[in-house]
C-alpha positions in Angstrom: 77.5 96.9 145.7 78.4 98.9 148.8 76.6 102.0 150.0 79.8 104.1 149.4 79.9 102.9 145.8 76.3 103.9 145.3 76.9 107.3 146.7 80.0 107.7 144.5 78.0 106.7 141.3 75.2 109.0 142.3 77.5 111.9 142.8 79.2 111.2 139.4 75.8 111.2 137.7 74.8 114.5 139.3 78.2 116.1 138.4 77.9 114.8 134.8 74.3 116.1 134.4 75.3 119.4 136.0 78.3 119.9 133.6 76.1 119.0 130.6 73.5 121.6 131.8 76.2 124.2 132.2 77.6 123.5 128.7 74.1 123.7 127.2 73.6 127.0 128.9 76.9 128.3 127.6 76.0 127.1 124.1 72.6 128.9 124.3 74.4 132.2 125.3 76.9 131.7 122.5 74.0 131.2 120.0 72.4 134.4 121.0 75.6 136.4 120.6 76.5 134.8 117.2 73.0 135.3 115.9 73.4 139.1 116.6 76.7 139.1 114.7 75.3 137.1 111.9 72.5 139.7 111.5 75.0 142.5 111.5 77.1 140.7 108.9 74.1 140.1 106.6 73.2 143.8 106.8 76.8 144.9 106.2 77.1 142.5 103.2 73.8 143.6 101.7 74.9 147.3 101.9 78.4 146.6 100.5 77.2 144.3 97.7 74.4 146.8 96.7 76.8 149.7 96.5 79.4 147.7 94.6 76.8 146.5 92.0 75.2 150.0 91.7 78.7 151.4 90.9 79.3 149.1 88.0 77.3 151.2 85.5 79.1 154.3 86.7 82.5 152.8 86.0 81.3 151.4 82.6 80.0 154.9 81.7 83.4 156.4 82.8 85.1 153.9 80.5 83.1 155.2 77.5 84.0 158.8 78.2 87.6 158.3 79.4 90.2 160.6 77.9 93.1 158.2 77.8 94.3 154.7 78.6 95.2 155.6 82.2 91.6 156.6 82.9 90.3 153.5 81.0 92.5 151.3 83.1 91.2 152.9 86.2 87.6 152.3 85.1 88.3 148.7 84.2 90.0 148.0 87.6 87.1 149.7 89.4 84.6 147.5 87.6 86.5 144.4 88.4 86.8 145.5 92.1 83.0 146.1 92.1 82.5 142.5 91.0 85.2 141.1 93.3 83.8 142.7 96.5 80.5 140.8 96.5 82.3 137.5 95.7 84.7 138.0 98.6 81.9 138.9 101.0 79.7 135.9 100.0 82.7 133.6 100.0 83.5 134.6 103.7 80.0 133.5 104.6 80.2 130.1 103.0 80.8 127.2 105.4 81.7 123.6 105.0 78.6 121.5 105.5 77.8 120.3 109.0 78.1 116.5 109.2 75.8 116.1 112.2 73.8 118.2 114.7 76.0 117.6 117.7 77.3 120.4 119.9 80.9 119.7 118.7 79.8 120.1 115.0 78.0 123.4 115.9 81.1 124.7 117.7 83.3 123.8 114.7 81.0 125.6 112.3 80.9 128.7 114.5 84.7 128.6 114.8 85.0 128.5 111.0 82.4 131.3 110.6 84.1 133.6 113.1 87.6 132.9 111.8 86.5 133.7 108.3 84.9 137.0 109.3 87.9 138.0 111.4 90.3 137.3 108.5 88.0 139.2 106.2 88.2 142.3 108.4 92.0 142.0 109.0 92.7 141.9 105.2 90.2 144.5 104.1 92.9 146.9 102.9 94.2 144.4 100.3 90.9 143.2 98.8 88.7 146.3 99.3 90.5 149.6 100.1 93.7 149.3 97.9 91.9 148.3 94.7 89.4 151.2 95.0 92.2 153.6 95.9 94.3 152.5 92.8 91.2 152.7 90.6 90.4 156.2 91.7 94.0 157.2 91.5 94.3 156.0 87.9 91.1 157.8 86.9 92.2 161.1 88.5 95.8 160.7 87.1 94.3 160.3 83.7 92.2 163.4 84.1 95.4 165.3 84.9 97.3 164.0 81.8 98.1 166.5 79.1 98.1 165.9 75.3 101.7 164.7 75.4 100.9 162.0 77.9 102.6 163.7 80.8 100.8 163.7 84.1 100.5 167.2 85.6 100.0 166.9 89.4 99.5 170.1 91.3 100.0 170.4 95.1 96.3 169.9 95.7 96.3 166.5 94.1 99.5 165.4 95.8 98.0 166.3 99.1 94.8 164.4 98.2 96.8 161.2 97.5 98.8 161.6 100.7 95.6 162.0 102.8 94.0 159.0 101.1 97.1 156.9 101.7 97.2 157.9 105.3 93.5 157.1 105.5 94.2 153.6 104.1 96.9 153.0 106.8 94.4 154.2 109.5 91.6 151.9 108.1 94.0 149.0 108.1 94.9 149.4 111.8 91.3 150.3 112.8 89.9 147.1 111.1 92.7 144.9 112.6 91.8 146.2 116.0 88.0 145.9 115.3 88.5 142.3 114.1 90.3 141.3 117.3 87.9 143.2 119.6 84.7 142.0 117.8 85.5 138.4 116.8 88.5 137.6 119.0 86.6 137.0 122.3 83.9 135.0 120.7 86.4 132.9 118.8 88.4 132.3 122.0 85.1 131.3 123.8 84.2 128.8 121.0 87.7 127.3 121.1 87.6 127.0 124.9 84.3 125.1 124.7 85.7 122.8 122.1 88.6 122.1 124.4 86.3 121.4 127.2 84.4 118.9 125.1 87.6 117.2 124.1 88.7 116.9 127.7 85.5 115.0 128.7 
């Protein structure tokens, strides 16, 4: 083997170990960031699940004292929503089992975790806000129903529904932006590191 070949092999080994060290450092930085988000997600889920479960007795009590079928329907829907919210939050944290402990497997798992949380935030209006709004709307509409079954909505209630509806639209766009801002960069970084691993 010639001296030039030895130099070339040595340079390649140094470059390989340098890129591996760089990747390990990037993975460590990513782990620190994702651990912080995981803690935030656990706290958020604990709060949301606790509130949902604590509201179930309230909705069931409302069902026993409801004046008509509209209010009863609202209480039933609110109870089902209070059961569905914990299911949805816990499902978004469930991951497919990791086949090995390689860097690639870790990155795939983080990619799945971040994508699920991003999708959860982007769709919050449909599985969280809208069912609660419809439930409360049915309960309040039932409270404004006369003995003939006709709903009597005054201007105050119409304004209330309009404000809540505008709030829902605002929450939708705010959460879509928050999902992109919070999880988008991390997800892009994980995908970039997966691509770098594939290129090697």
